[in-house]
LOBA-658094 format. One line per 3 residues: for each residue x, y, z of N, C-alpha, C. Coordinates in nm, 4 decimals, always signed. Example, Ala and Ser with C-alpha at 12.3 -4.5 7.8 and 13.67 -1.06 7.14 Angstrom:
+1.3190 -0.5690 +0.7800 +1.2300 -0.4500 +0.7800 +1.3200 -0.3300 +0.7800; +1.2850 -0.2250 +0.7080 +1.3670 -0.1060 +0.7140 +1.2900 +0.0030 +0.7870
***
This chain:
+0.0725 -0.0933 +0.0126 -0.0258 +0.0312 +0.0027 +0.0875 +0.1249 +0.0156; +0.0824 +0.2442 -0.0833 +0.1450 +0.3651 -0.1022 +0.0418 +0.4577 -0.0252; +0.1121 +0.5287 +0.0468 +0.0104 +0.6155 +0.1102 +0.1145 +0.7372 +0.1131
-0.0151 +0.8404 +0.0555 +0.0789 +0.9768 +0.0234 -0.0230 +1.0452 +0.1158; +0.0465 +1.1865 +0.1991 -0.0338 +1.3105 +0.1970 -0.0792 +1.4167 +0.1057; -0.1639 +1.3573 +0.0030 -0.1838 +1.4777 -0.0915 -0.1955 +1.6249 -0.0486
-0.2906 +1.6295 +0.0335 -0.3842 +1.7692 +0.0550 -0.3765 +1.7861 +0.1961; -0.3351 +1.9460 +0.2357 -0.3793 +1.9854 +0.3585 -0.4493 +2.1179 +0.3381; -0.5564 +2.0557 +0.4139 -0.6549 +2.2375 +0.3946 -0.6231 +2.3296 +0.5069
-0.6204 +2.4322 +0.4271 -0.5677 +2.5275 +0.5332 -0.6958 +2.6627 +0.5361; -0.7731 +2.6865 +0.6360 -0.8533 +2.7661 +0.6551 -0.7816 +2.9316 +0.6249; -0.8347 +3.0230 +0.5355 -0.7960 +3.1381 +0.5330 -0.8697 +3.2098 +0.5283
-0.8838 +3.3853 +0.5771 -0.9835 +3.4633 +0.5729 -0.9738 +3.5053 +0.4283; -0.8811 +3.5344 +0.3443 -0.9302 +3.5961 +0.2052 -0.8402 +3.5013 +0.1322; -0.8847 +3.4208 +0.0337 -0.8550 +3.3135 -0.0629 -0.7802 +3.3633 -0.1726
-0.8028 +3.4989 -0.1850 -0.7369 +3.5763 -0.2797 -0.5743 +3.5800 -0.2715; -0.5511 +3.6628 -0.1255 -0.4250 +3.6887 -0.0626 -0.3242 +3.5911 -0.0374; -0.4262 +3.4713 +0.0197 -0.3553 +3.3812 +0.0575 -0.2696 +3.3417 -0.0967
-0.3699 +3.2480 -0.1919 -0.3559 +3.2455 -0.3266 -0.2233 +3.3224 -0.3575; -0.2333 +3.4384 -0.3614 -0.0959 +3.5393 -0.4065 +0.0405 +3.4882 -0.3083; +0.0215 +3.4856 -0.2171 +0.1527 +3.4909 -0.1364 +0.1725 +3.3227 -0.1696
+0.0974 +3.2345 -0.1658 +0.1399 +3.1284 -0.2217 +0.2227 +3.0529 -0.3477; +0.1821 +3.1500 -0.4360 +0.2067 +3.1412 -0.5756 +0.2819 +3.2001 -0.5612; +0.2961 +3.3698 -0.5674 +0.3808 +3.4669 -0.6305 +0.4848 +3.4645 -0.5039
+0.4581 +3.4777 -0.4038 +0.5662 +3.4989 -0.3112 +0.6587 +3.3769 -0.2522; +0.5653 +3.2512 -0.2477 +0.6569 +3.1358 -0.2080 +0.6848 +3.0744 -0.3416; +0.6245 +3.0912 -0.4367 +0.6757 +2.9847 -0.5381 +0.5730 +2.8811 -0.5610
+0.4678 +2.8284 -0.4687 +0.3683 +2.7254 -0.5233 +0.3430 +2.7218 -0.6834; +0.3390 +2.6360 -0.6938 +0.2263 +2.6104 -0.8102 +0.1052 +2.5701 -0.8085; -0.0188 +2.6945 -0.9258 -0.1520 +2.6690 -0.8832 -0.1301 +2.5244 -0.9780
-0.2768 +2.4869 -0.8795 -0.3014 +2.2952 -0.9481 -0.4537 +2.3470 -1.0357; -0.5171 +2.4143 -0.9334 -0.6757 +2.4300 -0.9484 -0.7209 +2.5741 -0.8951; -0.8004 +2.6707 -0.9351 -0.9085 +2.7491 -0.8815 -0.9989 +2.7375 -0.9454
-1.1061 +2.6672 -0.8678 -1.2206 +2.6371 -0.8921 -1.3110 +2.7230 -0.8027; -1.4448 +2.7601 -0.8857 -1.5172 +2.8449 -0.7912 -1.6782 +2.7474 -0.8463; -1.8122 +2.7306 -0.7371 -1.8529 +2.6672 -0.7117 -2.0066 +2.7466 -0.6796
-2.1239 +2.6643 -0.6339 -2.2116 +2.7357 -0.5950 -2.2111 +2.7502 -0.5119; -2.2708 +2.9198 -0.4602 -2.2785 +2.9513 -0.3046 -2.1537 +2.9733 -0.2459; -2.0678 +3.0571 -0.3531 -1.9316 +3.0748 -0.3455 -1.8486 +3.0021 -0.2912
-1.8409 +2.8881 -0.3294 -1.7357 +2.7732 -0.2421 -1.6426 +2.7913 -0.3669; -1.5439 +2.7904 -0.3015 -1.4280 +2.7878 -0.3792 -1.3001 +2.6717 -0.3680; -1.2568 +2.6211 -0.4419 -1.1189 +2.5486 -0.3883 -0.9852 +2.6223 -0.4823
-0.9423 +2.6110 -0.4033 -0.7718 +2.6711 -0.4461 -0.6807 +2.5465 -0.4358; -0.5845 +2.4524 -0.5315 -0.5121 +2.3458 -0.4721 -0.3851 +2.4063 -0.5288; -0.2691 +2.4391 -0.4427 -0.1131 +2.4724 -0.4928 -0.0167 +2.3982 -0.4422
+0.0394 +2.3841 -0.4715 +0.1958 +2.2622 -0.4667 +0.2988 +2.3515 -0.4630; +0.3523 +2.2960 -0.3441 +0.4714 +2.3692 -0.2953 +0.5669 +2.3393 -0.4054; +0.6982 +2.4157 -0.4403 +0.8111 +2.4014 -0.5842 +0.8909 +2.2701 -0.4979
+0.9474 +2.2416 -0.3845 +0.9997 +2.1373 -0.3523 +0.9796 +2.0563 -0.2196; +1.0689 +2.0102 -0.1509 +0.9873 +1.9070 -0.0419 +0.9352 +1.9954 +0.0853; +0.8362 +1.9267 +0.1621 +0.7993 +2.0076 +0.2422 +0.8144 +1.9477 +0.4284
+0.8760 +2.0463 +0.5087 +0.9295 +2.0099 +0.6243 +0.8311 +2.0160 +0.7323; +0.8778 +1.9452 +0.8433 +0.7986 +2.0016 +0.9818 +0.6151 +1.9212 +1.0048; +0.6318 +1.8244 +0.8809 +0.4862 +1.7071 +0.8745 +0.5142 +1.7033 +1.0426
+0.3670 +1.6520 +1.1361 +0.3871 +1.5932 +1.2191 +0.2847 +1.4705 +1.1904; +0.3598 +1.3488 +1.2808 +0.2458 +1.2579 +1.2947 +0.2404 +1.2574 +1.4805; +0.1194 +1.2914 +1.5096 +0.1098 +1.2689 +1.6721 +0.0913 +1.1307 +1.7162
+0.1429 +1.0723 +1.7651 +0.1294 +0.9081 +1.8179 +0.1302 +0.9033 +1.9558; +0.0060 +0.8213 +2.0493 +0.0503 +0.7791 +2.1799 +0.1177 +0.7361 +2.2447; +0.2443 +0.6841 +2.1544 +0.3713 +0.5609 +2.2159 +0.4825 +0.5825 +2.1400
+0.5539 +0.6793 +2.1223 +0.6855 +0.7171 +2.0178 +0.7753 +0.5933 +1.9953; +0.7886 +0.5500 +2.1170 +0.8834 +0.4020 +2.1176 +0.8012 +0.2786 +2.0133; +0.7023 +0.2895 +2.0412 +0.6491 +0.1731 +1.9848 +0.6149 +0.2286 +1.8339
+0.5764 +0.3571 +1.7785 +0.5525 +0.3929 +1.6098 +0.7047 +0.3978 +1.5751; +0.8008 +0.4108 +1.6457 +0.9448 +0.4523 +1.5741 +0.9843 +0.2966 +1.5404; +0.9213 +0.2258 +1.6741 +1.0017 +0.0452 +1.6481 +0.9120 +0.0224 +1.4765
+0.7517 +0.0034 +1.5113 +0.7126 -0.0010 +1.4120 +0.7962 +0.0512 +1.2592; +0.8012 +0.1945 +1.2470 +0.8480 +0.2538 +1.1440 +0.9968 +0.1538 +1.0776; +1.0607 +0.1575 +1.2095 +1.2083 +0.1059 +1.1863 +1.1990 -0.0538 +1.1364
+1.1013 -0.1191 +1.1988 +1.0736 -0.2557 +1.1035 +1.0451 -0.2581 +0.9689; +0.9745 -0.1508 +0.8978 +0.9425 -0.1087 +0.7946 +1.0475 -0.0493 +0.7275; +1.1461 -0.0690 +0.7484 +1.2567 +0.0111 +0.6662 +1.2770 +0.1534 +0.6655
+1.1906 +0.2227 +0.7920 +1.2366 +0.3593 +0.7961 +1.3131 +0.4157 +0.8567; +1.4184 +0.5352 +0.8606 +1.5486 +0.5309 +0.9340 +1.4755 +0.6447 +1.0388; +1.4170 +0.6087 +1.1391 +1.3867 +0.7526 +1.2375 +1.5025 +0.7542 +1.3303
+1.5549 +0.8845 +1.3571 +1.6243 +0.9272 +1.4477 +1.5513 +0.8899 +1.6049; +1.6868 +0.9046 +1.6684 +1.6712 +0.8818 +1.8082 +1.5624 +0.9917 +1.9165; +1.4648 +0.9370 +1.9785 +1.3740 +1.0001 +2.0573 +1.4511 +1.1093 +2.1018
+1.4003 +1.2753 +2.1043 +1.4640 +1.3742 +2.1541 +1.3302 +1.4136 +2.2227; +1.3768 +1.5165 +2.3767 +1.2563 +1.4800 +2.4853 +1.2713 +1.6812 +2.4749; +1.1734 +1.7293 +2.4224 +1.2032 +1.8753 +2.4154 +1.1217 +1.9682 +2.5610
+1.1037 +1.9176 +2.6666 +1.0375 +1.9821 +2.8128 +0.9147 +1.9051 +2.8164; +0.9117 +1.7409 +2.7864 +0.7815 +1.6617 +2.8006 +0.7344 +1.6299 +2.7074; +0.8063 +1.6876 +2.5778 +0.7141 +1.6475 +2.4110 +0.8267 +1.5902 +2.3890
+0.7966 +1.4275 +2.3281 +0.9109 +1.3493 +2.2596 +0.8901 +1.3683 +2.1179; +1.0002 +1.3256 +2.0542 +1.0245 +1.3859 +1.8927 +1.1227 +1.2666 +1.8295; +1.0776 +1.2466 +1.7138 +1.1984 +1.1484 +1.6415 +1.1604 +1.1677 +1.4953
+1.2685 +1.2066 +1.4164 +1.2564 +1.2887 +1.2568 +1.2672 +1.1510 +1.2308; +1.2074 +1.1529 +1.0783 +1.2454 +1.0548 +0.9384 +1.2080 +1.1632 +0.8099; +1.2843 +1.1285 +0.7092 +1.2264 +1.1666 +0.5693 +1.2424 +1.1231 +0.4697
+1.1251 +1.1253 +0.3777 +1.1289 +1.0102 +0.2405 +1.1911 +1.0075 +0.1554; +1.2095 +0.9250 +0.0742 +1.3062 +0.9609 -0.0482 +1.2922 +1.0809 -0.1449; +1.1944 +1.1916 -0.1273 +1.1918 +1.3443 -0.1966 +1.2055 +1.4239 -0.1577
+1.2820 +1.3779 -0.0002 +1.3384 +1.5028 +0.1137 +1.2138 +1.5549 +0.2076; +1.0950 +1.5205 +0.1738 +1.0360 +1.5627 +0.3112 +1.0212 +1.4870 +0.4225; +1.0228 +1.6151 +0.5104 +1.0675 +1.5670 +0.6725 +0.9372 +1.5446 +0.7476
+0.9612 +1.4550 +0.7863 +0.8283 +1.4230 +0.9204 +0.8940 +1.4012 +1.0615; +0.7940 +1.4287 +1.1345 +0.8025 +1.4474 +1.3100 +0.7429 +1.3389 +1.3449; +0.7308 +1.2304 +1.4156 +0.6731 +1.1392 +1.5198 +0.6676 +1.2742 +1.6372
+0.5482 +1.2701 +1.6761 +0.5592 +1.3363 +1.8523 +0.4356 +1.2513 +1.9335; +0.4969 +1.2772 +2.0506 +0.4229 +1.2099 +2.1581 +0.3630 +1.3045 +2.2552; +0.2674 +1.3775 +2.2707 +0.2443 +1.4674 +2.3974 +0.2471 +1.4103 +2.5261
+0.2448 +1.4965 +2.6241 +0.2737 +1.4405 +2.7007 +0.1181 +1.3831 +2.8086; +0.0571 +1.4314 +2.7699 -0.1198 +1.3753 +2.7775 -0.1862 +1.2898 +2.7511
***
């Protein structure tokens, strides 16, 4: 099974302003800009390169890290940053992921 994170919906106050920021300033590629009934609008943009800082929140970071490692993913050591635990890994395209365990 090939799992991909394809879309990350972002709520914005002004669609045109957000589109201008991501397309013109951040260099994202416009994939779609569709308006529907009732003012419904979808704008889809793709970043020009890899994405960093994607977090997967897990209840047990050691178990999650072990599962990823067993599947051949190179996961970094667990770091404790004030009670919040992190372990990072990257996909073959350089997208950066972080496993995160919250203290509660």
